[in-house]
All heavy atoms as TSV, in Angstrom:
chain	resi	resn	atom	element	x	y	z
A	1	MET	N	N	133.412	69.719	135.823
A	1	MET	CA	C	133.495	70.774	134.833
A	1	MET	C	C	132.457	70.510	133.741
A	1	MET	O	O	132.375	69.407	133.208
A	1	MET	CB	C	134.900	70.783	134.245
A	1	MET	CG	C	135.114	71.878	133.284
A	1	MET	SD	S	136.879	72.106	133.116
A	1	MET	CE	C	136.983	72.462	131.429
A	2	GLU	N	N	131.685	71.568	133.451
A	2	GLU	CA	C	130.635	71.418	132.442
A	2	GLU	C	C	131.205	71.435	131.040
A	2	GLU	O	O	132.251	72.003	130.783
A	2	GLU	CB	C	129.609	72.548	132.597
A	2	GLU	CG	C	128.475	72.192	133.510
A	2	GLU	CD	C	127.342	73.192	133.393
A	2	GLU	OE1	O	126.948	73.501	132.254
A	2	GLU	OE2	O	126.884	73.639	134.434
A	3	ASN	N	N	130.455	70.844	130.149
A	3	ASN	CA	C	130.830	70.801	128.745
A	3	ASN	C	C	130.653	72.207	128.152
A	3	ASN	O	O	129.566	72.773	128.178
A	3	ASN	CB	C	129.932	69.786	128.033
A	3	ASN	CG	C	130.272	69.636	126.578
A	3	ASN	OD1	O	131.089	70.365	126.033
A	3	ASN	ND2	N	129.643	68.663	125.953
A	4	PRO	N	N	131.720	72.807	127.585
A	4	PRO	CA	C	131.602	74.161	127.017
A	4	PRO	C	C	130.655	74.210	125.814
A	4	PRO	O	O	130.004	75.216	125.563
A	4	PRO	CB	C	133.031	74.527	126.621
A	4	PRO	CG	C	133.810	73.264	126.627
A	4	PRO	CD	C	133.074	72.285	127.500
A	5	HIS	N	N	130.554	73.096	125.103
A	5	HIS	CA	C	129.644	73.065	123.951
A	5	HIS	C	C	128.193	73.112	124.423
A	5	HIS	O	O	127.360	73.795	123.824
A	5	HIS	CB	C	129.892	71.815	123.097
A	5	HIS	CG	C	131.240	71.795	122.466
A	5	HIS	ND1	N	131.622	72.668	121.479
A	5	HIS	CD2	C	132.327	71.002	122.706
A	5	HIS	CE1	C	132.873	72.429	121.122
A	5	HIS	NE2	N	133.328	71.417	121.855
A	6	ALA	N	N	127.904	72.409	125.502
A	6	ALA	CA	C	126.551	72.422	126.057
A	6	ALA	C	C	126.217	73.812	126.575
A	6	ALA	O	O	125.085	74.296	126.419
A	6	ALA	CB	C	126.422	71.393	127.170
A	7	GLU	N	N	127.199	74.471	127.175
A	7	GLU	CA	C	126.987	75.835	127.672
A	7	GLU	C	C	126.678	76.786	126.512
A	7	GLU	O	O	125.760	77.594	126.579
A	7	GLU	CB	C	128.264	76.301	128.396
A	7	GLU	CG	C	128.010	77.101	129.650
A	7	GLU	CD	C	129.302	77.380	130.387
A	7	GLU	OE1	O	129.857	76.441	130.977
A	7	GLU	OE2	O	129.743	78.543	130.321
A	8	ARG	N	N	127.470	76.680	125.463
A	8	ARG	CA	C	127.247	77.536	124.282
A	8	ARG	C	C	125.893	77.235	123.647
A	8	ARG	O	O	125.174	78.150	123.238
A	8	ARG	CB	C	128.365	77.312	123.270
A	8	ARG	CG	C	128.190	78.098	121.990
A	8	ARG	CD	C	129.509	78.550	121.453
A	8	ARG	NE	N	129.399	79.140	120.142
A	8	ARG	CZ	C	129.041	80.408	119.921
A	8	ARG	NH1	N	128.768	81.189	120.921
A	8	ARG	NH2	N	128.975	80.866	118.683
A	9	GLN	N	N	125.542	75.956	123.566
A	9	GLN	CA	C	124.237	75.582	123.022
A	9	GLN	C	C	123.108	76.175	123.861
A	9	GLN	O	O	122.112	76.655	123.325
A	9	GLN	CB	C	124.086	74.062	122.984
A	9	GLN	CG	C	124.523	73.450	121.694
A	9	GLN	CD	C	124.128	71.979	121.624
A	9	GLN	OE1	O	124.022	71.303	122.648
A	9	GLN	NE2	N	123.944	71.491	120.408
A	10	ASN	N	N	123.267	76.155	125.170
A	10	ASN	CA	C	122.259	76.709	126.068
A	10	ASN	C	C	122.085	78.207	125.831
A	10	ASN	O	O	120.957	78.711	125.764
A	10	ASN	CB	C	122.633	76.419	127.528
A	10	ASN	CG	C	121.512	76.771	128.466
A	10	ASN	OD1	O	120.343	76.665	128.113
A	10	ASN	ND2	N	121.861	77.187	129.661
A	11	VAL	N	N	123.210	78.925	125.671
A	11	VAL	CA	C	123.145	80.359	125.400
A	11	VAL	C	C	122.439	80.615	124.076
A	11	VAL	O	O	121.568	81.495	123.973
A	11	VAL	CB	C	124.566	80.978	125.410
A	11	VAL	CG1	C	124.539	82.401	124.884
A	11	VAL	CG2	C	125.156	80.938	126.808
A	12	LEU	N	N	122.795	79.841	123.062
A	12	LEU	CA	C	122.170	80.010	121.746
A	12	LEU	C	C	120.677	79.689	121.796
A	12	LEU	O	O	119.855	80.403	121.196
A	12	LEU	CB	C	122.866	79.142	120.702
A	12	LEU	CG	C	124.283	79.575	120.320
A	12	LEU	CD1	C	124.924	78.526	119.413
A	12	LEU	CD2	C	124.274	80.933	119.659
A	13	LEU	N	N	120.312	78.647	122.508
A	13	LEU	CA	C	118.894	78.298	122.633
A	13	LEU	C	C	118.123	79.399	123.359
A	13	LEU	O	O	116.993	79.719	122.979
A	13	LEU	CB	C	118.733	76.962	123.356
A	13	LEU	CG	C	119.067	75.728	122.532
A	13	LEU	CD1	C	119.036	74.477	123.413
A	13	LEU	CD2	C	118.102	75.576	121.376
A	14	GLN	N	N	118.721	79.981	124.371
A	14	GLN	CA	C	118.066	81.077	125.088
A	14	GLN	C	C	117.856	82.275	124.161
A	14	GLN	O	O	116.801	82.923	124.196
A	14	GLN	CB	C	118.889	81.493	126.322
A	14	GLN	CG	C	118.930	80.448	127.416
A	14	GLN	CD	C	117.545	80.082	127.913
A	14	GLN	OE1	O	116.679	80.934	128.074
A	14	GLN	NE2	N	117.327	78.794	128.143
A	15	ARG	N	N	118.848	82.568	123.316
A	15	ARG	CA	C	118.693	83.667	122.351
A	15	ARG	C	C	117.590	83.366	121.344
A	15	ARG	O	O	116.799	84.240	120.981
A	15	ARG	CB	C	120.014	83.924	121.624
A	15	ARG	CG	C	121.029	84.624	122.496
A	15	ARG	CD	C	122.362	84.796	121.817
A	15	ARG	NE	N	122.260	85.481	120.537
A	15	ARG	CZ	C	123.248	85.521	119.655
A	15	ARG	NH1	N	124.396	84.917	119.900
A	15	ARG	NH2	N	123.091	86.168	118.517
A	16	ILE	N	N	117.552	82.119	120.887
A	16	ILE	CA	C	116.509	81.720	119.926
A	16	ILE	C	C	115.136	81.856	120.565
A	16	ILE	O	O	114.201	82.389	119.956
A	16	ILE	CB	C	116.760	80.278	119.428
A	16	ILE	CG1	C	117.987	80.251	118.533
A	16	ILE	CG2	C	115.529	79.740	118.698
A	16	ILE	CD1	C	118.466	78.848	118.179
A	17	ILE	N	N	114.994	81.407	121.816
A	17	ILE	CA	C	113.709	81.495	122.516
A	17	ILE	C	C	113.303	82.945	122.697
A	17	ILE	O	O	112.140	83.315	122.470
A	17	ILE	CB	C	113.790	80.758	123.873
A	17	ILE	CG1	C	113.884	79.250	123.632
A	17	ILE	CG2	C	112.597	81.098	124.753
A	17	ILE	CD1	C	114.236	78.446	124.870
A	18	LYS	N	N	114.267	83.801	123.076
A	18	LYS	CA	C	113.976	85.233	123.266
A	18	LYS	C	C	113.509	85.859	121.949
A	18	LYS	O	O	112.518	86.594	121.913
A	18	LYS	CB	C	115.220	85.942	123.790
A	18	LYS	CG	C	115.036	87.400	124.064
A	18	LYS	CD	C	116.328	88.021	124.585
A	18	LYS	CE	C	116.199	89.521	124.716
A	18	LYS	NZ	N	117.475	90.135	125.124
A	19	ASN	N	N	114.208	85.537	120.856
A	19	ASN	CA	C	113.831	86.093	119.555
A	19	ASN	C	C	112.484	85.553	119.082
A	19	ASN	O	O	111.689	86.277	118.479
A	19	ASN	CB	C	114.918	85.823	118.523
A	19	ASN	CG	C	116.144	86.670	118.747
A	19	ASN	OD1	O	116.073	87.749	119.323
A	19	ASN	ND2	N	117.291	86.188	118.311
A	20	ALA	N	N	112.224	84.282	119.367
A	20	ALA	CA	C	110.940	83.700	118.990
A	20	ALA	C	C	109.807	84.369	119.770
A	20	ALA	O	O	108.727	84.624	119.220
A	20	ALA	CB	C	110.945	82.200	119.239
A	21	ASP	N	N	110.040	84.679	121.041
A	21	ASP	CA	C	109.031	85.388	121.841
A	21	ASP	C	C	108.759	86.779	121.272
A	21	ASP	O	O	107.608	87.213	121.174
A	21	ASP	CB	C	109.480	85.505	123.297
A	21	ASP	CG	C	109.376	84.190	124.047
A	21	ASP	OD1	O	108.662	83.282	123.566
A	21	ASP	OD2	O	110.015	84.077	125.120
A	22	LYS	N	N	109.831	87.488	120.885
A	22	LYS	CA	C	109.657	88.816	120.281
A	22	LYS	C	C	108.885	88.708	118.972
A	22	LYS	O	O	108.016	89.538	118.678
A	22	LYS	CB	C	111.014	89.471	120.028
A	22	LYS	CG	C	111.696	89.973	121.276
A	22	LYS	CD	C	113.015	90.642	120.905
A	22	LYS	CE	C	113.755	91.122	122.124
A	22	LYS	NZ	N	115.044	91.752	121.764
A	23	CYS	N	N	109.194	87.685	118.190
A	23	CYS	CA	C	108.508	87.472	116.916
A	23	CYS	C	C	107.025	87.183	117.161
A	23	CYS	O	O	106.159	87.717	116.453
A	23	CYS	CB	C	109.166	86.328	116.170
A	23	CYS	SG	S	108.533	86.062	114.523
A	24	THR	N	N	106.738	86.374	118.161
A	24	THR	CA	C	105.349	86.053	118.499
A	24	THR	C	C	104.599	87.314	118.911
A	24	THR	O	O	103.462	87.533	118.485
A	24	THR	CB	C	105.308	85.005	119.637
A	24	THR	OG1	O	105.978	83.834	119.192
A	24	THR	CG2	C	103.882	84.667	120.021
A	25	GLU	N	N	105.224	88.157	119.725
A	25	GLU	CA	C	104.592	89.416	120.133
A	25	GLU	C	C	104.314	90.310	118.930
A	25	GLU	O	O	103.246	90.919	118.827
A	25	GLU	CB	C	105.480	90.157	121.133
A	25	GLU	CG	C	105.534	89.530	122.506
A	25	GLU	CD	C	106.520	90.240	123.425
A	25	GLU	OE1	O	106.836	91.422	123.182
A	25	GLU	OE2	O	106.977	89.593	124.391
A	26	ALA	N	N	105.267	90.370	118.011
A	26	ALA	CA	C	105.084	91.190	116.807
A	26	ALA	C	C	103.943	90.657	115.953
A	26	ALA	O	O	103.134	91.430	115.415
A	26	ALA	CB	C	106.376	91.242	116.001
A	27	ILE	N	N	103.839	89.354	115.836
A	27	ILE	CA	C	102.758	88.749	115.041
A	27	ILE	C	C	101.409	89.005	115.695
A	27	ILE	O	O	100.425	89.308	115.007
A	27	ILE	CB	C	103.016	87.244	114.832
A	27	ILE	CG1	C	104.200	87.065	113.882
A	27	ILE	CG2	C	101.783	86.542	114.292
A	27	ILE	CD1	C	104.688	85.642	113.755
A	28	LEU	N	N	101.357	88.918	117.018
A	28	LEU	CA	C	100.099	89.206	117.723
A	28	LEU	C	C	99.687	90.666	117.514
A	28	LEU	O	O	98.502	90.959	117.291
A	28	LEU	CB	C	100.231	88.895	119.215
A	28	LEU	CG	C	100.336	87.413	119.558
A	28	LEU	CD1	C	100.641	87.234	121.043
A	28	LEU	CD2	C	99.068	86.677	119.184
A	29	GLU	N	N	100.645	91.585	117.570
A	29	GLU	CA	C	100.348	92.999	117.330
A	29	GLU	C	C	99.875	93.201	115.895
A	29	GLU	O	O	98.930	93.952	115.635
A	29	GLU	CB	C	101.580	93.853	117.614
A	29	GLU	CG	C	101.393	95.317	117.355
A	29	GLU	CD	C	100.354	95.975	118.250
A	29	GLU	OE1	O	100.070	95.451	119.341
A	29	GLU	OE2	O	99.816	97.027	117.842
A	30	LEU	N	N	100.521	92.531	114.951
A	30	LEU	CA	C	100.109	92.606	113.551
A	30	LEU	C	C	98.682	92.106	113.384
A	30	LEU	O	O	97.875	92.720	112.674
A	30	LEU	CB	C	101.064	91.793	112.681
A	30	LEU	CG	C	100.742	91.726	111.195
A	30	LEU	CD1	C	100.807	93.104	110.558
A	30	LEU	CD2	C	101.701	90.771	110.507
A	31	ASN	N	N	98.345	91.007	114.053
A	31	ASN	CA	C	96.978	90.477	113.988
A	31	ASN	C	C	95.966	91.475	114.534
A	31	ASN	O	O	94.891	91.650	113.967
A	31	ASN	CB	C	96.885	89.152	114.741
A	31	ASN	CG	C	97.466	87.995	113.968
A	31	ASN	OD1	O	97.646	88.081	112.761
A	31	ASN	ND2	N	97.767	86.927	114.661
A	32	ARG	N	N	96.316	92.144	115.642
A	32	ARG	CA	C	95.414	93.162	116.200
A	32	ARG	C	C	95.206	94.308	115.201
A	32	ARG	O	O	94.076	94.768	114.998
A	32	ARG	CB	C	95.955	93.697	117.525
A	32	ARG	CG	C	95.725	92.768	118.709
A	32	ARG	CD	C	96.054	93.452	120.028
A	32	ARG	NE	N	97.484	93.669	120.188
A	32	ARG	CZ	C	98.339	92.787	120.710
A	32	ARG	NH1	N	97.903	91.622	121.113
A	32	ARG	NH2	N	99.619	93.082	120.815
A	33	CYS	N	N	96.293	94.741	114.593
A	33	CYS	CA	C	96.191	95.823	113.604
A	33	CYS	C	C	95.355	95.387	112.402
A	33	CYS	O	O	94.533	96.171	111.894
A	33	CYS	CB	C	97.579	96.254	113.143
A	33	CYS	SG	S	98.550	97.082	114.406
A	34	LEU	N	N	95.541	94.172	111.954
A	34	LEU	CA	C	94.766	93.674	110.815
A	34	LEU	C	C	93.286	93.583	111.149
A	34	LEU	O	O	92.433	93.874	110.303
A	34	LEU	CB	C	95.293	92.314	110.356
A	34	LEU	CG	C	96.635	92.343	109.640
A	34	LEU	CD1	C	97.145	90.917	109.401
A	34	LEU	CD2	C	96.551	93.095	108.338
A	35	GLU	N	N	92.965	93.193	112.377
A	35	GLU	CA	C	91.562	93.148	112.800
A	35	GLU	C	C	90.942	94.542	112.752
A	35	GLU	O	O	89.803	94.710	112.303
A	35	GLU	CB	C	91.429	92.560	114.209
A	35	GLU	CG	C	91.573	91.064	114.260
A	35	GLU	CD	C	90.487	90.337	113.488
A	35	GLU	OE1	O	89.323	90.778	113.500
A	35	GLU	OE2	O	90.806	89.315	112.860
A	36	GLU	N	N	91.692	95.548	113.202
A	36	GLU	CA	C	91.196	96.930	113.150
A	36	GLU	C	C	90.958	97.360	111.703
A	36	GLU	O	O	89.954	98.001	111.390
A	36	GLU	CB	C	92.184	97.877	113.822
A	36	GLU	CG	C	92.251	97.742	115.319
A	36	GLU	CD	C	93.304	98.645	115.938
A	36	GLU	OE1	O	93.765	99.586	115.259
A	36	GLU	OE2	O	93.662	98.406	117.102
A	37	ILE	N	N	91.882	97.002	110.826
A	37	ILE	CA	C	91.748	97.363	109.411
A	37	ILE	C	C	90.536	96.670	108.803
A	37	ILE	O	O	89.764	97.279	108.050
A	37	ILE	CB	C	93.037	97.011	108.640
A	37	ILE	CG1	C	94.166	97.938	109.073
A	37	ILE	CG2	C	92.822	97.071	107.139
A	37	ILE	CD1	C	95.528	97.529	108.572
A	38	ILE	N	N	90.343	95.410	109.134
A	38	ILE	CA	C	89.203	94.654	108.605
A	38	ILE	C	C	87.893	95.290	109.065
A	38	ILE	O	O	86.942	95.431	108.287
A	38	ILE	CB	C	89.298	93.176	109.018
A	38	ILE	CG1	C	90.422	92.502	108.235
A	38	ILE	CG2	C	87.979	92.445	108.807
A	38	ILE	CD1	C	90.790	91.121	108.743
A	39	GLN	N	N	87.841	95.698	110.331
A	39	GLN	CA	C	86.631	96.350	110.840
A	39	GLN	C	C	86.393	97.677	110.130
A	39	GLN	O	O	85.264	98.001	109.765
A	39	GLN	CB	C	86.726	96.556	112.348
A	39	GLN	CG	C	86.606	95.278	113.136
A	39	GLN	CD	C	86.830	95.480	114.623
A	39	GLN	OE1	O	87.127	96.584	115.078
A	39	GLN	NE2	N	86.689	94.412	115.384
A	40	ALA	N	N	87.449	98.457	109.930
A	40	ALA	CA	C	87.312	99.730	109.224
A	40	ALA	C	C	86.886	99.489	107.779
A	40	ALA	O	O	86.057	100.233	107.240
A	40	ALA	CB	C	88.623	100.507	109.279
A	41	ASP	N	N	87.445	98.463	107.152
A	41	ASP	CA	C	87.078	98.149	105.774
A	41	ASP	C	C	85.611	97.750	105.656
A	41	ASP	O	O	84.975	98.018	104.634
A	41	ASP	CB	C	87.956	97.023	105.225
A	41	ASP	CG	C	89.334	97.500	104.805
A	41	ASP	OD1	O	89.562	98.725	104.790
A	41	ASP	OD2	O	90.183	96.639	104.492
A	42	ALA	N	N	85.088	97.119	106.690
A	42	ALA	CA	C	83.674	96.734	106.656
A	42	ALA	C	C	82.801	97.979	106.567
A	42	ALA	O	O	81.823	98.005	105.815
A	42	ALA	CB	C	83.320	95.915	107.893
A	43	HIS	N	N	83.164	99.035	107.308
A	43	HIS	CA	C	82.404	100.286	107.248
A	43	HIS	C	C	82.550	100.939	105.875
A	43	HIS	O	O	81.574	101.459	105.319
A	43	HIS	CB	C	82.864	101.244	108.338
A	43	HIS	CG	C	82.620	100.747	109.731
A	43	HIS	ND1	N	81.369	100.396	110.191
A	43	HIS	CD2	C	83.464	100.524	110.755
A	43	HIS	CE1	C	81.456	99.990	111.441
A	43	HIS	NE2	N	82.730	100.048	111.810
A	44	VAL	N	N	83.748	100.907	105.329
A	44	VAL	CA	C	83.984	101.489	104.007
A	44	VAL	C	C	83.199	100.716	102.952
A	44	VAL	O	O	82.596	101.314	102.062
A	44	VAL	CB	C	85.496	101.498	103.678
A	44	VAL	CG1	C	85.741	101.889	102.230
A	44	VAL	CG2	C	86.232	102.442	104.616
A	45	LYS	N	N	83.177	99.391	103.063
A	45	LYS	CA	C	82.433	98.583	102.099
A	45	LYS	C	C	80.943	98.884	102.173
A	45	LYS	O	O	80.272	98.997	101.145
A	45	LYS	CB	C	82.678	97.092	102.346
A	45	LYS	CG	C	82.005	96.214	101.314
A	45	LYS	CD	C	82.233	94.756	101.574
A	45	LYS	CE	C	81.599	93.849	100.567
A	45	LYS	NZ	N	80.322	94.222	100.024
A	46	THR	N	N	80.427	99.042	103.390
A	46	THR	CA	C	79.012	99.383	103.542
A	46	THR	C	C	78.720	100.727	102.876
A	46	THR	O	O	77.732	100.857	102.145
A	46	THR	CB	C	78.636	99.442	105.040
A	46	THR	OG1	O	78.903	98.167	105.620
A	46	THR	CG2	C	77.185	99.792	105.227
A	47	ALA	N	N	79.580	101.711	103.117
A	47	ALA	CA	C	79.390	103.028	102.497
A	47	ALA	C	C	79.477	102.931	100.975
A	47	ALA	O	O	78.673	103.536	100.262
A	47	ALA	CB	C	80.429	104.010	103.029
A	48	ALA	N	N	80.423	102.155	100.482
A	48	ALA	CA	C	80.574	102.001	99.025
A	48	ALA	C	C	79.355	101.325	98.426
A	48	ALA	O	O	78.886	101.722	97.347
A	48	ALA	CB	C	81.839	101.197	98.717
A	49	ASP	N	N	78.822	100.323	99.115
A	49	ASP	CA	C	77.617	99.650	98.624
A	49	ASP	C	C	76.434	100.613	98.573
A	49	ASP	O	O	75.656	100.611	97.613
A	49	ASP	CB	C	77.266	98.447	99.507
A	49	ASP	CG	C	78.243	97.298	99.353
A	49	ASP	OD1	O	78.995	97.279	98.347
A	49	ASP	OD2	O	78.253	96.413	100.237
A	50	LEU	N	N	76.300	101.440	99.611
A	50	LEU	CA	C	75.204	102.419	99.633
A	50	LEU	C	C	75.341	103.423	98.491
A	50	LEU	O	O	74.346	103.752	97.821
A	50	LEU	CB	C	75.173	103.155	100.976
A	50	LEU	CG	C	74.720	102.320	102.173
A	50	LEU	CD1	C	74.935	103.099	103.466
A	50	LEU	CD2	C	73.262	101.929	102.028
A	51	VAL	N	N	76.553	103.894	98.261
A	51	VAL	CA	C	76.774	104.855	97.175
A	51	VAL	C	C	76.472	104.204	95.828
A	51	VAL	O	O	75.850	104.825	94.953
A	51	VAL	CB	C	78.221	105.401	97.222
A	51	VAL	CG1	C	78.564	106.165	95.957
A	51	VAL	CG2	C	78.413	106.277	98.447
A	52	THR	N	N	76.872	102.963	95.644
A	52	THR	CA	C	76.612	102.258	94.391
A	52	THR	C	C	75.109	102.104	94.158
A	52	THR	O	O	74.610	102.352	93.050
A	52	THR	CB	C	77.298	100.881	94.402
A	52	THR	OG1	O	78.703	101.073	94.574
A	52	THR	CG2	C	77.040	100.121	93.126
A	53	LYS	N	N	74.388	101.706	95.192
A	53	LYS	CA	C	72.932	101.566	95.063
A	53	LYS	C	C	72.278	102.912	94.778
A	53	LYS	O	O	71.357	103.006	93.951
A	53	LYS	CB	C	72.346	100.948	96.334
A	53	LYS	CG	C	72.686	99.488	96.482
A	53	LYS	CD	C	72.162	98.924	97.788
A	53	LYS	CE	C	72.605	97.477	97.960
A	53	LYS	NZ	N	72.218	96.925	99.251
A	54	TYR	N	N	72.754	103.967	95.457
A	54	TYR	CA	C	72.205	105.303	95.226
A	54	TYR	C	C	72.433	105.724	93.776
A	54	TYR	O	O	71.532	106.235	93.114
A	54	TYR	CB	C	72.861	106.306	96.182
A	54	TYR	CG	C	72.394	107.714	95.986
A	54	TYR	CD1	C	71.154	108.128	96.462
A	54	TYR	CD2	C	73.177	108.638	95.304
A	54	TYR	CE1	C	70.717	109.431	96.278
A	54	TYR	CE2	C	72.747	109.931	95.112
A	54	TYR	CZ	C	71.522	110.323	95.599
A	54	TYR	OH	O	71.090	111.603	95.408
A	55	ARG	N	N	73.651	105.489	93.266
A	55	ARG	CA	C	73.964	105.852	91.881
A	55	ARG	C	C	73.069	105.103	90.904
A	55	ARG	O	O	72.555	105.672	89.939
A	55	ARG	CB	C	75.428	105.553	91.583
A	55	ARG	CG	C	75.874	105.966	90.180
A	55	ARG	CD	C	77.269	105.507	89.854
A	55	ARG	NE	N	77.471	104.081	90.008
A	55	ARG	CZ	C	77.103	103.155	89.110
A	55	ARG	NH1	N	76.474	103.514	88.014
A	55	ARG	NH2	N	77.337	101.882	89.319
A	56	LYS	N	N	72.857	103.806	91.164
A	56	LYS	CA	C	71.984	103.021	90.286
A	56	LYS	C	C	70.551	103.545	90.329
A	56	LYS	O	O	69.876	103.620	89.297
A	56	LYS	CB	C	72.017	101.545	90.678
A	56	LYS	CG	C	73.308	100.853	90.296
A	56	LYS	CD	C	73.291	99.398	90.718
A	56	LYS	CE	C	74.592	98.708	90.357
A	56	LYS	NZ	N	74.601	97.312	90.802
A	57	ASN	N	N	70.073	103.912	91.512
A	57	ASN	CA	C	68.723	104.465	91.636
A	57	ASN	C	C	68.596	105.800	90.913
A	57	ASN	O	O	67.591	106.060	90.234
A	57	ASN	CB	C	68.337	104.630	93.108
A	57	ASN	CG	C	68.030	103.314	93.780
A	57	ASN	OD1	O	67.681	102.345	93.115
A	57	ASN	ND2	N	68.166	103.282	95.093
A	58	VAL	N	N	69.611	106.644	91.050
A	58	VAL	CA	C	69.589	107.930	90.349
A	58	VAL	C	C	69.566	107.704	88.848
A	58	VAL	O	O	68.793	108.344	88.119
A	58	VAL	CB	C	70.799	108.804	90.767
A	58	VAL	CG1	C	70.969	109.996	89.846
A	58	VAL	CG2	C	70.651	109.261	92.216
A	59	GLN	N	N	70.408	106.785	88.377
A	59	GLN	CA	C	70.455	106.496	86.943
A	59	GLN	C	C	69.098	105.981	86.454
A	59	GLN	O	O	68.594	106.421	85.413
A	59	GLN	CB	C	71.557	105.457	86.657
A	59	GLN	CG	C	71.782	105.206	85.190
A	59	GLN	CD	C	72.349	106.419	84.480
A	59	GLN	OE1	O	73.127	107.180	85.046
A	59	GLN	NE2	N	71.925	106.626	83.249
A	60	TYR	N	N	68.502	105.078	87.218
A	60	TYR	CA	C	67.191	104.533	86.853
A	60	TYR	C	C	66.147	105.649	86.801
A	60	TYR	O	O	65.365	105.743	85.845
A	60	TYR	CB	C	66.764	103.460	87.867
A	60	TYR	CG	C	65.364	102.963	87.642
A	60	TYR	CD1	C	65.080	102.019	86.666
A	60	TYR	CD2	C	64.302	103.462	88.409
A	60	TYR	CE1	C	63.795	101.574	86.459
A	60	TYR	CE2	C	63.010	103.025	88.200
A	60	TYR	CZ	C	62.753	102.082	87.231
A	60	TYR	OH	O	61.472	101.652	87.018
A	61	ASN	N	N	66.130	106.511	87.809
A	61	ASN	CA	C	65.140	107.596	87.847
A	61	ASN	C	C	65.360	108.611	86.737
A	61	ASN	O	O	64.394	109.142	86.182
A	61	ASN	CB	C	65.157	108.275	89.213
A	61	ASN	CG	C	64.539	107.401	90.287
A	61	ASN	OD1	O	63.595	106.657	90.021
A	61	ASN	ND2	N	65.071	107.468	91.494
A	62	LEU	N	N	66.615	108.885	86.399
A	62	LEU	CA	C	66.883	109.795	85.280
A	62	LEU	C	C	66.356	109.210	83.970
A	62	LEU	O	O	65.727	109.907	83.173
A	62	LEU	CB	C	68.382	110.069	85.152
A	62	LEU	CG	C	68.977	111.066	86.138
A	62	LEU	CD1	C	70.503	111.097	85.988
A	62	LEU	CD2	C	68.401	112.451	85.908
A	63	GLU	N	N	66.622	107.932	83.761
A	63	GLU	CA	C	66.133	107.294	82.535
A	63	GLU	C	C	64.610	107.239	82.514
A	63	GLU	O	O	63.990	107.475	81.471
A	63	GLU	CB	C	66.729	105.892	82.410
A	63	GLU	CG	C	68.217	105.890	82.107
A	63	GLU	CD	C	68.845	104.513	82.176
A	63	GLU	OE1	O	68.114	103.513	82.329
A	63	GLU	OE2	O	70.086	104.443	82.068
A	64	ALA	N	N	63.995	106.974	83.665
A	64	ALA	CA	C	62.530	106.912	83.735
A	64	ALA	C	C	61.926	108.286	83.503
A	64	ALA	O	O	60.907	108.422	82.814
A	64	ALA	CB	C	62.085	106.383	85.092
A	65	SER	N	N	62.559	109.329	84.035
A	65	SER	CA	C	62.008	110.676	83.851
A	65	SER	C	C	62.196	111.147	82.410
A	65	SER	O	O	61.354	111.868	81.867
A	65	SER	CB	C	62.636	111.672	84.828
A	65	SER	OG	O	64.011	111.829	84.570
A	66	ARG	N	N	63.265	110.730	81.758
A	66	ARG	CA	C	63.468	111.083	80.338
A	66	ARG	C	C	62.416	110.382	79.479
A	66	ARG	O	O	61.904	110.962	78.528
A	66	ARG	CB	C	64.866	110.687	79.893
A	66	ARG	CG	C	65.939	111.615	80.395
A	66	ARG	CD	C	67.284	111.259	79.773
A	66	ARG	NE	N	68.331	111.962	80.521
A	66	ARG	CZ	C	69.452	111.417	80.920
A	66	ARG	NH1	N	69.711	110.153	80.636
A	66	ARG	NH2	N	70.332	112.124	81.578
A	67	ALA	N	N	62.141	109.132	79.803
A	67	ALA	CA	C	61.174	108.356	79.018
A	67	ALA	C	C	59.758	108.899	79.217
A	67	ALA	O	O	58.948	108.879	78.300
A	67	ALA	CB	C	61.230	106.891	79.421
A	68	ALA	N	N	59.450	109.400	80.422
A	68	ALA	CA	C	58.108	109.899	80.726
A	68	ALA	C	C	57.919	111.344	80.288
A	68	ALA	O	O	56.786	111.809	80.183
A	68	ALA	CB	C	57.843	109.780	82.219
A	69	ALA	N	N	59.005	112.054	80.043
A	69	ALA	CA	C	58.893	113.472	79.667
A	69	ALA	C	C	58.284	113.585	78.262
A	69	ALA	O	O	58.631	112.809	77.362
A	69	ALA	CB	C	60.268	114.123	79.693
A	70	PRO	N	N	57.388	114.535	78.095
A	70	PRO	CA	C	56.796	114.725	76.763
A	70	PRO	C	C	57.861	115.249	75.799
A	70	PRO	O	O	58.736	115.988	76.180
A	70	PRO	CB	C	55.701	115.755	76.994
A	70	PRO	CG	C	56.044	116.419	78.287
A	70	PRO	CD	C	56.866	115.455	79.061
A	71	PRO	N	N	57.762	114.847	74.551
A	71	PRO	CA	C	58.761	115.329	73.565
A	71	PRO	C	C	58.627	116.836	73.384
A	71	PRO	O	O	57.553	117.395	73.390
A	71	PRO	CB	C	58.388	114.592	72.284
A	71	PRO	CG	C	57.143	113.810	72.556
A	71	PRO	CD	C	56.797	113.950	73.986
A	72	SER	N	N	59.736	117.492	73.223
A	72	SER	CA	C	59.693	118.951	73.058
A	72	SER	C	C	59.754	119.355	71.617
A	72	SER	O	O	60.235	118.791	70.755
A	72	SER	CB	C	60.842	119.653	73.742
A	72	SER	OG	O	61.547	118.951	74.660
């Protein structure tokens, strides 16, 4: 006759292993989603950098054109 405590421990360990596997799968899915977000953010950052540089160039050219314009 088997030890009932060992049997119960085995059942509990199997549940823990099953839950740990589900948790691992969820973490892997989360990592995949985060990688997608990071890649998308890289494109957004590039666009933001371009817009910032464009704004600075426009500001510089406006100031240069005001300085070069003859007084009215």
